[in-house]
C-alpha positions in Angstrom: 11.2 73.9 -1.2 8.1 73.2 0.9 4.8 74.2 -0.7 3.2 77.2 1.0 -0.1 75.5 1.4 1.6 72.8 3.5 3.2 75.4 5.7 -0.2 77.2 6.1 -1.9 73.9 7.1 0.8 73.0 9.7 -0.5 72.6 13.2 0.6 75.4 15.6 0.2 75.2 19.4 0.4 78.5 21.3 1.1 78.5 25.1 1.0 81.9 26.8 -0.8 82.9 30.0 -1.3 86.5 28.7 -4.5 86.4 26.7 -3.6 89.6 24.8 -0.4 87.9 23.4 -2.4 84.8 22.4 -5.0 86.9 20.5 -2.3 88.9 18.8 -0.5 85.8 17.6 -3.7 84.2 16.4 -4.5 87.4 14.4 -1.0 87.4 12.8 -1.3 83.7 12.0 -4.7 84.1 10.5 -3.6 87.1 8.3 -0.7 85.0 7.0 -3.1 82.2 5.9 -2.6 79.8 8.9 -5.8 78.1 9.9 -4.7 75.2 12.0 -3.7 76.6 15.4 -4.7 75.9 19.0 -4.0 78.0 22.1 -3.9 77.6 25.9 -3.0 79.8 28.8 -2.3 76.9 31.1 1.1 75.2 30.7 -0.1 72.2 32.6 -2.2 71.3 29.6 0.8 71.2 27.2 1.5 67.4 27.4 -2.1 66.4 26.8 -2.5 68.9 24.0 0.8 67.7 22.4 -0.5 64.1 22.3 -4.0 65.1 21.1 -3.1 67.8 18.6 0.3 66.6 17.5 1.6 70.2 16.7 4.2 70.8 14.1 5.5 73.8 16.1 5.1 75.0 19.6 5.1 78.8 20.5 6.0 78.7 24.2 6.0 81.6 26.6 8.9 81.6 29.1 7.4 83.1 32.2 4.1 81.6 33.3 2.4 80.5 36.5 2.4 76.8 37.5 5.2 75.8 35.1 7.7 78.1 33.4 8.9 77.5 29.8 12.0 75.6 31.0 9.9 73.2 33.0 7.5 72.6 30.0 10.5 71.9 27.8 11.9 69.4 30.3 8.5 67.6 30.5 8.2 67.6 26.7 11.6 66.1 26.3 10.8 63.3 28.7 7.5 62.6 26.8 8.9 62.5 23.3 9.5 59.2 21.6 12.8 58.4 20.0 12.9 60.0 16.6 10.2 62.6 17.5 11.0 66.2 16.6 9.0 69.3 17.4 10.5 72.7 17.0 9.9 75.1 19.8 9.8 78.9 19.4 10.3 80.7 22.7 8.2 83.7 23.4 10.0 86.1 25.8 10.8 89.7 26.7 13.9 88.5 28.5 16.6 88.7 25.9 19.6 88.3 28.2 22.3 85.9 27.1 21.9 83.5 30.1 18.2 83.1 29.4 18.7 82.5 25.7 21.5 80.0 26.3 19.5 78.1 28.9 16.5 78.0 26.5 18.7 76.6 23.7 20.2 74.0 26.0 16.6 72.9 27.0 15.6 72.4 23.4 14.3 75.7 22.0 15.1 76.3 18.3 14.5 80.1 18.1 13.0 83.1 19.8 10.3 85.6 19.3 10.9 88.8 21.3 8.0 90.6 22.9 6.4 92.9 21.8 5.8 90.9 18.6 6.6 92.2 15.2 4.2 90.8 12.6 6.7 90.3 9.8 9.2 88.7 12.2 6.6 86.3 13.6 5.5 85.1 10.2 9.0 84.6 8.8 10.4 82.9 11.9 7.5 80.5 12.1 7.6 79.7 8.3 11.4 79.1 8.4 11.1 76.7 11.3 8.1 74.9 9.8 10.1 74.4 6.6 12.7 72.5 8.6 9.9 70.6 10.5 8.1 69.5 7.3 11.4 68.5 5.6 12.2 66.4 8.6 8.8 64.8 8.4 9.2 64.1 4.7 12.6 62.5 5.3 11.2 60.4 8.2 8.3 59.2 6.0 10.7 58.3 3.2 12.9 56.4 5.6 9.9 54.5 6.9 8.9 53.6 3.4 12.5 52.4 2.6 12.7 50.4 5.8 9.4 48.7 5.0 10.7 47.9 1.5 13.9 46.5 3.0 11.8 44.4 5.5 9.7 43.1 2.7 12.7 42.3 0.5 14.4 40.6 3.4 11.4 38.5 4.1 11.1 37.5 0.4 14.8 36.5 0.4 14.4 34.5 3.5 11.4 32.7 2.1 13.3 32.0 -1.1 16.2 30.7 0.9 14.0 28.5 3.1 12.3 27.1 0.0 15.6 26.2 -1.6 16.7 24.6 1.7 13.5 22.6 1.8 13.9 21.4 -1.8 17.5 20.4 -1.2 16.4 18.3 1.7 13.7 16.8 -0.4 16.2 15.9 -3.1 18.3 13.9 -0.7 15.2 12.4 0.9 13.6 11.2 -2.4 16.9 9.4 -3.4 16.8 7.5 -0.1 13.2 6.9 1.0 11.1 8.3 -1.8 9.0 10.5 0.4 9.3 14.1 1.7 7.5 13.3 5.0 10.7 12.5 6.9 12.3 16.0 6.5 9.0 17.6 7.4 8.8 15.5 10.5 12.5 16.1 11.4 12.1 19.9 11.1 9.0 20.1 13.3 10.1 17.5 15.9 13.4 19.4 16.2 11.6 22.7 16.7 9.3 21.1 19.3 12.3 19.8 21.2 14.1 23.2 20.9 11.0 24.9 22.3 10.7 22.3 25.2 14.4 22.9 25.9 13.6 26.6 26.2 15.9 27.8 23.5 15.5 31.4 22.2 12.8 31.8 19.6 15.3 32.8 17.0 17.2 29.5 17.6 14.0 27.5 17.4 13.3 29.0 14.0 16.9 28.3 12.8 16.7 24.7 13.8 13.2 24.3 12.2 14.7 25.7 8.9 18.1 24.0 8.9 17.3 20.5 10.3 15.7 19.2 7.0 19.2 19.4 5.4 20.7 16.9 7.9 21.0 14.1 5.3 21.9 16.4 2.3 25.2 14.6 2.1 23.4 11.4 0.9 23.3 12.9 -2.6 27.1 12.0 -2.7 26.5 8.4 -1.8 26.5 5.9 -4.7 23.0 4.4 -5.5 24.5 0.9 -5.1 25.0 1.6 -1.4 22.2 4.1 -0.7 19.5 2.0 -2.3 20.8 -1.4 -1.4 17.9 -3.5 0.0 20.1 -5.8 2.1 22.5 -5.2 4.9 25.6 -3.1 4.1 29.0 -4.7 4.5 31.7 -3.0 6.5 33.2 -1.0 3.6 29.7 0.1 2.5 28.9 1.2 6.0 32.0 3.4 6.1 31.1 4.9 2.8 27.5 5.6 4.0 28.9 7.3 7.1 30.6 9.9 4.8 27.2 11.5 4.1 27.8 13.5 7.3 31.1 15.1 6.2 29.8 15.5 2.6 26.8 17.3 3.9 28.8 19.5 6.2 31.1 20.5 3.3 28.2 21.2 1.0 26.7 23.6 3.5 29.9 25.2 4.8 31.4 28.5 3.9 28.5 30.8 4.6 28.5 33.1 7.6 24.7 33.1 8.2 23.6 31.5 11.5 21.2 29.3 9.4 23.8 27.8 7.2 26.3 27.4 10.0 23.7 25.5 12.0 22.8 23.4 9.0 26.4 22.5 8.4 26.9 21.6 12.1 23.7 19.4 12.0 24.7 17.6 8.9 28.1 16.8 10.4 27.0 15.8 13.9 23.5 14.2 13.8 25.0 10.7 14.1 27.3 11.6 17.0 26.3 10.0 20.3 26.3 11.4 23.9 28.6 8.6 25.0 31.2 9.3 22.2 30.5 6.1 20.2 29.0 8.0 17.2 30.5 9.2 14.0 32.2 10.8 12.1 34.3 12.4 14.9 33.4 10.5 18.0 32.3 13.7 19.8 31.1 13.2 23.3 28.5 15.0 25.5 28.3 18.7 25.1 31.1 18.7 22.6 28.3 17.9 20.2 26.5 21.1 19.1 23.1 21.3 20.7 21.4 21.5 17.3 23.1 18.3 16.3 21.9 16.6 19.5 18.4 17.7 18.9 18.3 16.4 15.4 19.9 13.1 16.3 17.0 12.5 18.7 14.4 13.7 16.3 15.9 11.5 13.5 15.7 8.3 15.6 12.2 9.1 16.8 10.9 9.5 13.3 12.7 6.4 12.1 11.0 4.4 14.9 7.6 5.9 14.2 7.8 5.3 10.4 7.5 2.3 8.2 10.8 1.2 6.7 11.6 -1.6 4.2 13.1 -3.6 7.1 10.4 -2.8 9.8 6.9 -1.6 10.5 6.3 1.6 12.4 6.4 1.4 16.2 3.7 2.6 18.6 4.6 5.9 20.2 5.0 4.3 23.7 7.4 1.7 22.4 9.5 4.4 20.6 9.6 6.5 23.8 10.7 3.5 25.8 13.5 2.7 23.3 14.7 6.4 23.5 14.5 6.3 27.3 16.8 3.2 27.3 19.4 5.2 25.3 19.3 8.2 27.7 22.8 9.2 28.5 24.1 6.7 25.9 23.0 7.8 22.4 21.1 10.9 23.5 21.5 14.0 25.7 19.7 13.2 29.0 18.2 16.7 29.2 16.7 16.4 25.7 15.2 13.0 26.5 13.5 14.6 29.5 12.4 17.5 27.3 10.9 15.1 24.8 8.1 14.3 27.2 7.2 18.0 27.5 7.4 18.3 23.7 5.3 15.2 23.1 1.9 17.0 22.7 3.4 19.3 20.1 5.0 16.3 18.3 1.7 14.4 18.2 -0.1 17.5 16.8 2.7 17.8 14.2 2.2 14.2 13.0 -1.6 14.7 12.7 -1.1 17.9 10.8 1.6 16.8 8.4 0.7 13.3 7.6 -1.9 12.7 5.0 -3.4 10.0 7.2 -3.2 9.9 10.9 -0.9 7.1 11.9 -2.6 4.3 13.8 0.1 4.2 16.5 -1.2 7.5 17.8 
């Protein structure tokens, strides 16, 4: 049940070109405790008054100069936003069935027949206002619930991304002892995705999922993963299994994020010319996210210090990647790399504790 005070404080807009009718309605409303009403005799003002006054109910005359009630209803319907609801009480002396049916079809909710009866006016207005205020309460509750759902969804996504990041770090620390590589890979890949004009949603997915590209290394024995010298043929084959191990660890979830992460883990060592592993995919058979991370992974390896080499200057790294265009790497992504380069440079400066001298 709606509190009477709320009904009395509801906003009421009266539209009638006959001043005597307006004065009578205002008198009836005031006697019933309503204090928040506005009137006009010009139907051309209805839309402006609707937006400025935001009425909870509209008392609308049917026969008026300039615009009749049907035309006002049509204009209001066109102006309402999705989810808006304003009850309209038609004021008319025409009680014929065709008129009433047309008014109902145009959006009227009820009728007040002229000449007005005070008790009927008060009760019809209050009945309609109860429905209007209940609708408003329900809409407000839905908005609160939707906001809570959005907040909870955001919290879950942040938690998921944090877990993903830490999983990537776990694999990274076993291998190189630093978390910088996975940070670089994520942002390089996002920069490349942006330069390749992928949708924003896909850019975000690649940013979040690419740090897990080497998660499968947690299944590689330390004797191989941490070996300081060159790997023999058998050890190299075991090392290659980190792709399938990672894909299996990340498989089985239907979210686009986890599907992409699994595909990246599996394919980030595939080559454009089909000479990569584990499946020897070729060209566009390789998922785009895998092609992006493959390029980002090599770029960061070239730009970083490793036990077996010093970091390369950016221009030398770019030259090496260009030499592998159409061989190891997607030609379109190698071209996009030059567009992404300013973003990649900025990423290095922002992420690294010290700005690398090769920049």
